[in-house]
C-alpha positions in Angstrom: 39.4 7.0 115.1 36.3 8.3 113.7 32.6 7.4 113.0 32.0 6.8 109.3 35.2 4.0 109.9 33.8 2.9 113.3 30.5 2.2 111.0 32.2 0.9 107.7 33.3 -2.1 110.3 30.0 -2.8 112.3 28.0 -3.0 108.6 31.0 -5.2 107.5 31.0 -7.9 110.8 26.9 -7.5 110.1 28.1 -8.9 107.0 30.7 -11.4 107.9 28.2 -12.6 110.0 25.3 -13.0 108.1 26.9 -14.6 105.3 28.4 -17.7 107.5 24.5 -17.8 108.9 23.5 -18.4 105.7 25.8 -20.8 104.6 25.4 -22.1 107.9 21.6 -22.7 107.0 22.1 -24.1 104.0 24.0 -26.8 104.7 21.3 -27.7 107.7 18.8 -27.5 104.4 20.6 -29.8 102.3 21.7 -31.9 105.3 17.7 -32.5 106.3 16.9 -33.4 102.6 19.6 -35.6 101.5 18.2 -37.5 105.4 14.6 -36.8 104.0 15.0 -38.8 100.1 16.7 -41.4 101.7 14.2 -42.2 104.8 12.0 -42.4 101.7 13.9 -45.0 99.7 14.5 -46.8 102.5 11.1 -47.3 102.8 
């Protein structure tokens, strides 16, 4: 396996990890926003 192919896999792995972390953070942010809105309406 040549070096260029290895780097392609490395960048591919970073891209997948970055996308997964972004989606995870977005879902958490949405969940927090909904909880805050619910608490705001409750008071």
